[in-house]
C-alpha positions in Angstrom: 1.8 -3.7 -11.8 5.3 -2.4 -13.2 6.5 1.1 -13.8 4.7 4.3 -13.2 4.0 4.7 -17.3 2.5 1.0 -17.4 0.1 2.1 -14.7 -1.0 5.0 -16.2 -1.3 3.6 -19.9 -3.5 0.7 -17.9 -5.8 3.3 -16.7 -5.6 5.4 -19.8 -7.2 2.6 -21.7 -9.7 1.5 -19.1 -11.3 4.9 -18.9 -11.0 5.3 -22.7 -13.0 2.5 -23.0 -15.8 3.6 -20.5 -15.5 7.3 -22.3 -16.6 5.8 -25.9 -19.6 3.7 -24.1 -22.8 4.7 -24.6 -24.5 5.9 -21.2 -27.4 3.2 -21.5 -24.7 0.3 -22.0 -22.3 1.4 -19.3 -22.3 -0.4 -16.2 -19.0 1.4 -14.8 -18.3 2.3 -11.6 -15.0 3.6 -10.3 -14.1 0.1 -11.0 -13.8 -0.1 -14.2 -15.6 -1.3 -17.3 -14.9 -5.0 -17.8 -14.2 -6.3 -14.2 -17.7 -5.4 -12.6 -20.3 -7.2 -11.2 -24.0 -6.0 -11.9 -23.9 -4.8 -8.2 -20.9 -2.4 -8.7 -22.8 0.7 -9.9 -23.8 1.4 -6.7 -20.7 0.4 -4.7 -18.7 3.6 -5.1 -20.9 6.3 -6.8 -22.9 8.6 -4.7 -26.1 9.8 -5.6 -25.8 13.5 -7.3 -29.3 13.6 -9.3 -30.4 16.1 -6.4 -27.4 18.4 -6.9 -28.0 21.7 -8.8 -26.1 21.6 -12.2 -26.2 17.8 -12.5 -26.1 16.9 -16.0 -26.9 12.8 -16.6 -25.2 12.6 -19.7 -21.9 13.3 -18.0 -22.5 11.1 -15.2 -20.8 8.2 -15.9 -21.2 6.8 -12.2 -17.2 7.0 -11.8 -17.0 8.3 -8.7 -16.9 7.7 -5.1 -18.0 10.9 -3.3 -19.7 14.2 -3.6 -17.1 16.6 -3.4 -18.2 19.2 -5.2 -21.4 19.3 -2.7 -18.9 19.7 0.4 -16.5 22.4 -1.7 -17.5 25.4 -0.3 -17.8 27.2 -4.0 -18.6 30.8 -4.1 -19.8 32.9 -7.1 -16.7 34.0 -9.4 -14.5 31.4 -8.1 -12.1 29.7 -10.2 -12.4 25.9 -9.6 -10.2 22.9 -11.0 -11.8 19.4 -11.3 -8.9 16.8 -11.3 -9.7 13.8 -13.4 -12.9 16.0 -14.8 -13.9 12.4 -16.9 -17.2 13.5 -19.1 -17.9 16.8 -16.8 -19.9 15.7 -14.2 -18.5 17.5 -11.2 -17.2 20.5 -13.4 -21.1 21.1 -14.5 -21.9 21.5 -10.8 -19.1 23.5 -10.0 -19.9 26.0 -12.8 -23.8 26.1 -11.1 -22.0 26.9 -7.9 -19.6 29.6 -9.0 -22.1 31.2 -11.7 -21.4 33.3 -14.7 -18.8 35.3 -13.3 -16.6 32.3 -12.4 -14.4 30.0 -14.5 -14.4 26.0 -14.3 -11.5 23.8 -15.7 -11.6 20.1 -16.0 -8.2 18.3 -16.5 -8.3 14.8 -17.7 -5.4 12.6 -19.1 -7.7 10.4 -21.5 -8.3 12.1 -24.9 -11.8 10.5 -25.3 -13.1 11.5 -21.8 -11.7 15.2 -22.8 -13.7 15.3 -26.3 -16.8 13.9 -24.4 -16.6 16.6 -21.9 -16.0 19.3 -24.2 -19.4 17.8 -26.5 -21.2 17.8 -23.4 -20.1 21.7 -22.7 -20.5 22.8 -25.9 -24.1 21.2 -26.6 -24.9 23.0 -23.1 -23.5 26.6 -24.4 -21.2 26.5 -21.2 -18.8 29.1 -22.3 -16.8 29.4 -19.0 -15.9 25.7 -18.4 -13.1 24.3 -20.3 -11.3 21.1 -20.3 -7.7 20.4 -20.8 -5.8 17.2 -21.3 -2.8 16.8 -19.1 -1.5 14.9 -15.8 -2.7 16.1 -12.6 0.9 16.0 -10.8 1.8 18.6 -13.7 -1.2 20.2 -14.3 -1.5 22.5 -17.6 -2.3 25.2 -15.3 -0.4 28.3 -13.8 0.4 28.8 -10.5 -1.7 30.6 -7.9 -4.6 29.8 -10.2 -7.9 28.3 -8.1 -9.9 29.3 -5.5 -11.1 25.7 -5.3 -9.8 22.3 -6.6 -12.2 19.1 -6.6 -11.6 15.8 -7.4 -13.7 12.4 -7.2 -12.0 9.1 -7.0 -9.1 10.0 -8.9 -5.8 10.3 -6.8 -5.9 6.7 -6.1 -5.1 6.0 -9.7 -2.0 7.7 -9.3 1.2 6.3 -8.8 3.0 9.4 -7.7 0.3 10.7 -5.5 2.8 13.1 -3.5 3.4 14.8 -7.0 -0.4 15.2 -7.3 -0.6 16.9 -4.0 2.3 19.1 -4.7 0.9 20.4 -7.7 -2.4 21.0 -6.2 -0.3 23.2 -3.5 1.2 25.2 -6.3 -2.1 25.5 -8.6 -4.3 26.9 -5.4 -4.0 30.3 -4.6 -3.0 31.4 -1.2 -5.9 30.8 1.0 -7.5 28.4 -1.4 -8.7 25.1 -0.5 -9.7 21.8 -2.1 -12.5 18.9 -1.2 -11.2 15.4 -2.8 -12.7 12.5 -2.5 -10.9 9.2 -2.7 -10.4 5.5 -1.8 -8.0 4.7 1.0 -7.3 1.7 2.9 -7.1 0.5 7.0 -5.4 -2.7 6.5 -3.5 -4.5 3.9 -5.2 -5.9 0.9 -4.0 -9.1 -0.1 -1.1 -9.1 -3.1 -3.8 -11.0 -5.3 -5.4 -7.6 -5.4 -2.8 -5.1 -5.1 -1.0 -7.0 -8.2 -4.3 -7.2 -10.5 -4.3 -4.9 -13.1 -8.3 -4.8 -13.1 -8.3 -3.6 -9.4 -5.6 -0.8 -9.9 -8.0 0.4 -12.6 -11.1 -0.1 -10.5 -9.7 2.2 -7.8 -9.0 -0.3 -5.0 -5.7 -1.8 -5.7 -3.7 1.8 -6.3 -5.0 3.4 -3.0 -2.9 3.7 0.0 -3.6 3.6 3.7 -5.7 6.4 5.0 -3.2 8.1 7.4 -0.6 8.2 4.9 -3.0 9.6 2.5 -3.7 12.3 5.3 0.2 12.6 6.1 0.9 13.6 2.8 -1.8 16.2 2.5 -0.3 17.9 5.9 3.4 17.6 5.0 2.8 19.3 2.0 1.7 22.5 4.0 -1.9 22.2 3.7 -3.7 23.3 6.6 -7.2 23.0 8.4 -7.4 19.3 7.0 -10.9 17.8 7.8 -12.5 14.7 7.1 -15.8 16.1 5.4 -17.0 12.6 5.0 -16.4 8.7 5.4 -18.2 5.8 4.5 -17.2 1.8 3.9 -16.7 0.3 0.9 -18.1 -3.1 -0.1 -16.6 -4.9 -2.8 -18.9 -8.2 -3.8 -17.8 -11.5 -3.6 -18.3 -12.2 -7.3 -15.6 -9.7 -8.1 -13.2 -10.5 -5.0 -13.4 -14.2 -6.2 -11.9 -13.8 -9.5 -8.6 -13.1 -7.7 -8.6 -15.0 -4.4 -9.7 -18.7 -3.9 -12.6 -19.2 -1.6 -10.1 -19.6 1.2 -8.2 -16.4 0.6 -11.6 -14.7 0.3 -13.0 -15.7 3.8 -9.7 -15.0 5.4 -9.4 -11.3 3.9 -13.4 -10.6 4.9 -12.1 -11.8 8.7 -9.1 -9.6 8.5 -10.8 -6.4 9.2 -9.2 -4.7 6.7 -11.4 -1.6 5.4 -11.7 -0.2 1.8 -13.2 3.0 2.4 -14.5 6.5 0.7 -13.3 9.4 2.2 -14.0 13.4 1.0 -11.0 15.5 2.8 -11.0 19.2 2.8 -7.8 21.4 3.2 -6.8 24.8 2.8 -3.1 26.3 1.3 -2.1 28.8 3.9 -2.5 32.8 2.8 0.4 34.6 2.5 0.9 35.8 5.6 0.8 32.2 7.2 3.2 31.3 4.8 5.7 33.9 5.7 5.6 33.1 9.5 5.4 29.0 8.8 7.6 27.3 11.7 5.8 29.4 14.4 2.5 28.9 16.0 0.7 31.3 13.9 0.8 28.6 10.9 -1.6 26.2 13.3 
């Protein structure tokens, strides 16, 4: 992989392809549309079908968790969904926030924005809107959101620190986020790290779990909690496209873990922000 812009162009292209596919023929998961085995649909995506507000037309199987289920959304909340895709998490958030709340989905892929807007229009969802933009520089004013959710997206962004900083900016004091993402425990082989398809597939762009959590803490968030943690097993037929049989065996014996975690954290209230550096911020 090369520059940040090249990475972003790659991700935009891959997810545009997915957005333009018919659901019946889409065998994508967070792994992308062309690199996957027939097993990959169930590798990362969790089952949304039992959640209130679920709309199958908006579910492209691109997630790695159920952040909206854990997000503690209240009636009347303003919710922002980062990397909103075809609208799946945004529509579930709308059910939770009700008619008095508002949901803003942000995605940098025009084809995804168009698909999500059509899904919202068909259902008459007047309090859900979708904005095109980068999530490290959201087209949203500061102190807007009560809750931010995101499902398997930050790993696709080269500037993860920038995203977390902008989440802090956009959340209201006392607001919180619940984000599902892919992280690592141990090192990936270089052949996986450098594979464009595996970056678009939410694996090569993942960072170490402890680094991920430290970024959240150093950007001022408090009450950081892992709400869910599950292993991700990538099938051998996918890994075998990049690794020799010997390399594959060594990787499986290395103990490296690819994990989906759902992380909750809060932006301190104005009172706590004012006294940061003392025990009252703990």
